[in-house]
C-alpha positions as CSV (number, residue, x, y, z in Angstrom):
1,M,0.0,0.0,0.0
2,I,1.1,3.6,-0.7
3,R,1.2,5.5,2.5
4,V,0.0,9.1,1.8
5,A,0.4,11.7,4.5
6,F,-2.1,14.6,5.1
7,L,-0.7,17.3,7.3
8,M,-3.8,18.7,8.8
9,N,-4.0,22.1,10.6
10,L,-7.8,22.2,10.7
11,S,-9.7,25.0,12.3
12,E,-13.3,26.0,13.0
13,N,-12.6,29.2,11.0
14,W,-12.1,27.1,7.9
15,L,-14.9,24.5,7.9
16,G,-14.7,24.3,4.1
17,G,-11.2,22.7,4.5
18,V,-12.6,20.3,7.1
19,N,-15.4,19.2,4.8
20,Y,-13.0,19.0,1.8
21,F,-10.7,16.5,3.5
22,R,-13.6,14.5,5.0
23,N,-15.1,14.1,1.6
24,L,-11.8,13.1,-0.1
25,L,-10.9,10.6,2.6
26,C,-14.4,9.1,2.7
27,A,-14.3,8.6,-1.1
28,I,-10.9,6.9,-0.8
29,A,-12.2,4.6,2.0
30,E,-15.1,3.5,-0.3
31,L,-12.9,2.7,-3.3
32,P,-12.6,-1.1,-3.8
33,S,-9.1,-2.4,-3.9
34,T,-7.5,1.0,-3.4
35,Q,-3.7,1.2,-3.4
36,I,-3.8,4.2,-1.0
37,A,-3.4,4.1,2.7
38,P,-4.0,7.7,4.0
39,V,-2.3,8.8,7.2
40,I,-3.4,12.0,9.0
41,F,-0.7,14.0,10.8
42,I,-2.0,16.6,13.4
43,G,-0.7,18.6,16.3
44,K,-1.4,17.5,19.8
45,K,-3.4,20.6,20.5
46,M,-5.7,20.4,17.5
47,N,-9.4,19.9,18.3
48,R,-10.1,16.3,17.5
49,N,-13.9,17.0,17.2
50,L,-13.0,18.5,13.8
51,L,-12.3,15.0,12.6
52,K,-15.9,13.8,13.4
53,G,-17.3,12.0,10.4
54,F,-13.8,11.1,9.0
55,P,-13.3,7.5,8.1
56,N,-11.4,5.2,10.5
57,I,-7.8,5.8,9.4
58,E,-4.4,6.1,11.0
59,I,-3.8,9.4,12.9
60,I,-0.3,10.5,14.1
61,E,0.1,13.3,16.6
62,S,3.3,15.5,16.8
63,E,4.2,18.7,18.5
64,I,6.0,19.9,15.4
65,F,2.5,21.0,14.2
66,D,1.6,22.9,17.4
67,A,2.4,26.6,16.9
68,W,5.0,27.9,19.3
69,S,5.8,24.5,20.8
70,F,9.5,23.7,21.3
71,L,9.6,21.3,18.4
72,W,7.6,23.7,16.2
73,I,10.2,26.5,16.9
74,K,13.1,24.0,16.4
75,R,11.6,23.0,13.0
76,K,11.2,26.7,11.9
77,V,14.8,27.5,12.9
78,G,16.1,24.5,11.1
79,N,14.2,25.4,8.0
80,K,15.8,28.9,7.9
81,V,19.3,27.7,8.7
82,F,19.5,24.6,6.5
83,F,16.7,25.5,3.9
84,E,15.5,21.9,4.5
85,D,12.6,20.6,6.5
86,R,14.6,17.9,8.3
87,N,12.3,17.5,11.3
88,L,9.3,16.8,9.1
89,D,11.3,14.5,6.8
90,Q,12.5,12.5,9.8
91,L,8.9,12.1,11.1
92,L,7.7,11.0,7.7
93,K,10.5,8.5,7.2
94,K,9.9,7.1,10.7
95,N,6.3,6.4,9.7
96,K,7.2,5.1,6.2
97,I,5.4,7.8,4.2
98,D,5.7,7.6,0.4
99,I,4.2,11.0,-0.5
100,V,2.7,14.0,1.2
101,S,-0.6,15.3,-0.2
102,H,-2.3,18.7,-0.3
103,V,0.7,20.7,1.0
104,G,-0.2,24.3,1.5
105,G,3.3,25.7,1.7
106,V,6.9,24.7,1.2
107,A,9.3,25.8,4.0
108,G,12.4,23.9,2.9
109,K,13.6,21.1,0.7
110,M,12.2,17.7,1.4
111,K,13.3,14.2,0.5
112,T,9.7,13.0,0.6
113,P,7.8,13.9,-2.6
114,L,5.2,16.6,-2.1
115,L,1.8,17.3,-3.8
116,G,0.9,20.9,-3.5
117,W,-2.7,22.2,-3.2
118,I,-3.9,25.6,-4.4
119,P,-7.7,25.9,-3.7
120,D,-8.1,29.0,-5.8
121,F,-6.5,32.3,-7.2
122,Q,-9.0,34.6,-5.6
123,H,-6.4,37.2,-4.9
124,R,-5.7,37.6,-8.6
125,H,-9.4,38.2,-9.4
126,L,-10.4,40.3,-6.4
127,P,-7.1,42.0,-5.3
128,Q,-9.1,44.8,-3.6
129,L,-10.0,42.3,-0.8
130,F,-6.3,41.8,0.1
131,T,-3.5,44.0,1.5
132,D,-0.4,44.4,-0.6
133,K,1.4,42.2,2.0
134,E,-1.2,39.4,1.5
135,L,-1.0,39.7,-2.3
136,S,2.8,39.3,-2.4
137,G,2.6,36.6,0.3
138,R,0.1,34.5,-1.7
139,N,2.1,35.0,-4.9
140,R,5.3,33.9,-3.1
141,T,3.6,30.9,-1.5
142,F,2.0,29.7,-4.7
143,M,5.3,30.0,-6.7
144,G,7.1,28.1,-3.9
145,L,4.5,25.3,-4.2
146,C,4.8,25.2,-8.0
147,Q,8.6,25.1,-7.8
148,G,9.1,22.9,-4.7
149,C,6.4,20.2,-5.2
150,K,6.4,17.3,-7.6
151,G,2.8,18.0,-8.6
152,I,0.0,20.6,-8.0
153,I,-3.6,19.8,-7.3
154,L,-6.3,22.2,-8.4
155,S,-10.0,21.9,-8.0
156,S,-11.2,23.3,-11.3
157,Y,-10.2,23.8,-14.9
158,N,-10.9,27.5,-14.3
159,A,-8.1,27.5,-11.7
160,K,-5.9,25.7,-14.2
161,K,-6.3,28.7,-16.5
162,D,-5.3,31.0,-13.7
163,L,-2.2,28.9,-12.9
164,E,-1.3,29.0,-16.6
165,D,-1.2,32.8,-16.4
166,F,0.6,32.6,-13.1
167,A,3.3,30.0,-13.8
168,P,3.1,29.0,-17.5
169,D,6.4,27.1,-17.4
170,L,5.2,24.7,-14.7
171,M,1.9,23.5,-16.2
172,C,3.3,19.9,-16.6
173,K,2.9,19.5,-12.8
174,V,-0.8,20.3,-12.7
175,H,-3.6,17.9,-11.8
176,V,-7.3,18.9,-11.7
177,L,-9.3,17.1,-9.0
178,Q,-12.9,18.2,-8.9
179,F,-14.1,17.2,-5.5
180,V,-17.5,15.7,-4.7
181,V,-19.5,16.3,-1.5
182,Q,-20.7,13.2,0.3
183,P,-23.5,14.2,2.8
184,P,-22.7,12.6,6.1
185,T,-24.8,9.7,7.3
186,S,-26.2,10.4,10.7
187,D,-28.4,8.7,13.3
188,E,-30.0,12.1,13.7
189,E,-32.4,12.8,10.8
190,F,-33.9,16.2,11.4
191,T,-37.4,16.9,10.1
192,A,-38.4,20.4,8.9
193,Q,-40.5,20.8,12.0
194,Q,-37.6,19.9,14.3
195,L,-35.4,22.6,12.5
196,E,-38.2,25.1,13.1
197,Q,-38.2,24.3,16.8
198,I,-34.5,24.5,17.1
199,Y,-33.9,27.7,15.2
200,G,-37.3,29.5,15.7
201,F,-38.4,30.1,12.1
202,E,-41.5,28.8,10.4
203,G,-42.5,27.6,6.9
204,K,-40.6,27.3,3.6
205,Y,-37.2,29.1,3.1
206,I,-34.3,29.5,0.7
207,Y,-31.0,28.5,2.2
208,M,-27.6,30.2,1.9
209,P,-24.9,28.2,3.8
210,N,-21.9,30.5,3.0
211,Q,-19.5,32.0,5.4
212,F,-20.0,35.8,5.9
213,W,-16.9,36.8,3.8
214,K,-17.1,39.8,1.5
215,H,-16.6,37.8,-1.7
216,K,-19.6,35.6,-0.9
217,N,-21.7,38.6,-1.9
218,H,-24.5,38.6,0.6
219,K,-25.2,42.2,-0.3
220,V,-26.8,41.4,-3.6
221,L,-29.1,39.0,-1.9
222,L,-30.2,41.6,0.6
223,E,-30.7,44.1,-2.1
224,A,-32.9,41.6,-4.0
225,L,-34.9,40.9,-0.8
226,N,-35.4,44.7,-0.4
227,I,-36.7,44.9,-4.0
228,L,-39.2,42.1,-3.3
229,K,-40.2,43.8,0.0
230,K,-41.1,47.0,-1.8
231,Q,-43.2,44.9,-4.2
232,K,-45.0,43.5,-1.1
233,K,-43.5,40.0,-1.9
234,E,-42.4,38.3,1.3
235,I,-39.9,35.4,1.2
236,L,-37.5,34.0,3.8
237,V,-33.8,33.3,3.4
238,V,-32.0,31.4,6.1
239,A,-28.2,31.9,6.2
240,T,-25.5,30.0,8.2
241,G,-21.8,30.3,8.5
242,S,-19.2,32.2,10.5
243,T,-19.9,35.9,10.8
244,E,-16.2,36.8,11.1
245,D,-14.2,38.0,8.1
246,Y,-10.7,38.9,9.3
247,R,-10.0,40.8,6.1
248,N,-13.2,42.9,6.4
249,P,-14.2,42.9,10.1
250,E,-17.0,45.4,9.5
251,Y,-18.6,43.3,6.7
252,Y,-21.2,41.4,8.9
253,S,-22.1,44.5,10.9
254,G,-22.7,46.4,7.6
255,L,-25.1,43.7,6.4
256,S,-26.9,43.7,9.8
257,R,-27.4,47.5,9.5
258,F,-28.9,47.0,6.0
259,V,-31.3,44.4,7.3
260,E,-32.4,46.7,10.1
261,E,-32.7,49.8,8.0
262,H,-34.8,48.1,5.3
263,N,-37.0,46.1,7.7
264,L,-35.7,42.7,6.5
265,V,-35.4,41.1,9.9
266,K,-38.2,38.6,9.1
267,N,-36.9,38.0,5.5
268,F,-33.2,37.2,6.3
269,I,-32.4,35.0,9.4
270,V,-28.8,34.3,10.3
271,L,-28.1,31.2,12.4
272,G,-24.3,31.5,12.4
273,K,-22.1,28.5,12.9
274,I,-24.1,25.3,13.4
275,P,-23.4,21.5,13.4
276,Y,-22.8,20.1,9.9
277,S,-25.7,17.7,10.4
278,H,-27.9,20.7,10.7
279,V,-26.5,22.2,7.6
280,V,-27.3,19.1,5.6
281,A,-30.8,19.0,7.1
282,L,-31.5,22.7,6.2
283,A,-30.3,22.0,2.7
284,K,-32.5,18.9,2.4
285,H,-35.7,20.8,3.5
286,C,-35.2,24.1,1.8
287,K,-37.0,25.4,-1.3
288,A,-33.7,26.0,-3.0
289,L,-30.0,26.7,-2.2
290,I,-28.4,30.0,-3.2
291,N,-24.7,31.0,-3.8
292,P,-24.3,34.6,-5.1
293,S,-20.5,34.5,-4.7
294,L,-18.2,36.7,-6.7
295,F,-15.5,34.0,-6.7
296,E,-15.1,30.3,-5.9
297,G,-12.4,27.8,-6.3
298,W,-14.9,24.9,-6.5
299,S,-18.1,25.6,-4.5
300,T,-19.0,23.3,-1.7
301,T,-22.5,24.7,-1.7
302,V,-23.0,23.7,-5.3
303,E,-21.6,20.2,-4.7
304,E,-24.0,19.8,-1.7
305,A,-26.9,20.7,-4.0
306,K,-25.7,18.2,-6.6
307,S,-25.4,15.4,-4.1
308,L,-28.7,16.1,-2.4
309,G,-30.7,16.8,-5.6
310,K,-31.7,20.4,-4.8
311,K,-32.5,23.4,-7.0
312,M,-29.6,25.9,-7.0
313,I,-29.7,29.6,-7.6
314,L,-26.2,30.8,-8.3
315,S,-24.0,33.6,-9.8
316,D,-22.9,33.1,-13.4
317,I,-19.2,32.9,-12.6
318,L,-17.2,30.5,-14.7
319,V,-16.5,27.9,-12.0
320,H,-20.2,27.6,-11.2
321,K,-20.9,26.9,-14.9
322,E,-18.1,24.3,-14.8
323,Q,-19.7,22.6,-11.9
324,E,-23.0,22.6,-13.8
325,P,-25.5,21.5,-11.2
326,P,-28.7,20.0,-12.5
327,G,-31.5,22.5,-12.0
328,G,-29.1,25.4,-11.7
329,I,-30.5,28.9,-12.3
330,Y,-27.9,31.6,-13.1
331,F,-27.8,35.3,-12.6
332,N,-25.3,38.2,-12.8
333,P,-23.9,38.6,-9.3
334,H,-24.2,42.4,-9.7
335,N,-27.8,42.4,-10.7
336,P,-30.2,42.4,-7.7
337,D,-33.2,43.0,-9.9
338,K,-32.7,39.7,-11.8
339,L,-32.0,37.9,-8.6
340,A,-35.2,39.2,-7.1
341,E,-37.1,37.9,-10.1
342,I,-35.5,34.5,-9.8
343,L,-36.1,34.3,-6.1
344,W,-39.8,35.1,-6.4
345,N,-40.3,32.6,-9.3
346,V,-38.7,29.8,-7.2
347,W,-40.6,30.8,-4.2
348,V,-44.1,30.6,-5.8
349,S,-43.2,27.6,-8.0
350,D,-44.9,24.2,-7.2
351,E,-42.2,22.3,-9.1
352,S,-40.9,19.4,-7.0
353,D,-37.3,18.4,-6.5
354,D,-38.2,14.7,-6.6
355,L,-36.6,14.1,-10.0
356,L,-33.4,15.9,-9.0
357,K,-33.3,13.8,-5.8
358,I,-33.7,10.5,-7.7
359,Q,-31.0,11.4,-10.1
360,A,-28.6,12.6,-7.3
361,K,-29.1,9.4,-5.3
362,R,-28.5,7.3,-8.4
363,N,-25.4,9.2,-9.5
364,L,-23.7,9.8,-6.1
365,K,-21.9,6.5,-5.8
366,E,-20.4,6.8,-9.3
367,R,-19.4,10.4,-8.7
368,N,-17.6,9.4,-5.5
369,M,-15.9,6.5,-7.2
370,N,-14.7,8.8,-10.0
371,F,-13.4,11.3,-7.5
372,A,-11.5,8.7,-5.6
373,K,-10.1,7.1,-8.8
374,A,-9.0,10.5,-10.1
375,Y,-7.1,11.1,-6.9
376,E,-5.5,7.6,-6.8
377,K,-4.3,8.2,-10.4
378,I,-2.7,11.5,-9.3
379,I,-0.8,9.7,-6.5
380,L,0.4,6.9,-8.8
381,D,1.5,9.4,-11.5
382,N,3.6,11.3,-9.0
383,L,5.4,8.2,-7.7
384,K,6.6,7.1,-11.2
């Protein structure tokens, strides 16, 4: 078996990353006769609850992943002095690792082959959301990955075009891996009535499960709701996700002011960070999912809709069109009038999701198998 290391520094502030790795590792675990044996490496201080729902695979803890621990500092100093990640190399060799997957940065030369991971090139499309220091830092990190890793994993062909502009001489290293979301199986199946009791809303709703980050473009949704309000058309949107955006700390408070000033309190309900099982239940019971984002690497919200068989209202950015969810309805993310029209049409429609659900259930296993096989091929290609 090929022992593949995943160096996980998971955080509650990046649940998209948690879900990404859970989906990948679950897909690998279901692949018949797989040649891959994943091994998770984490710091001793990392919250193990973040691994809930992960398959039963080997986990190795080490202080070298705990920020400001003695071994972490020793590793950082060693990297700067020798330009090699000796401590990590020794740990990987001790545990017979063949290759490291989804590396987010290269601190020094490694004897163990590395597969880099670049989720997206948002900073090149929306530079106004980043400081000059962040822009140069991302460019430096991404170039270091391209130069220091044996291969680079991207989530979309749209990102591949971005990388071609960024590092045209290194395209031979690129692998596109379009991930699939596997909704977690849970003993707790929440009904619509139970969700209403837990969260205090009532009736049908449209669901937006995005973090409250500026590029997620909640503002166009609020503007569309305000247009409908003026037309005496009342609908309900339920939103979940972290309300903190470190790059734009005033973003959520600005949205809240808009909601108050335009009397949208009963039209836009924010539940914040909630258990993922609740996220799935809200998605299952909603009238439709919405993602008005200005930019995505490969949208988890869209993949959730595809796996559950739900109607999807989404911005017409290129990656959303590449994901191509069945039943997708597109709009210009800068056009609240068009979005208002779409929202109302979906709201009053009697059209059922039954056919989408049947197709999703029928296709999910094959989609997961293709996802796992594509990843296994990337590993085998990079060990030749």
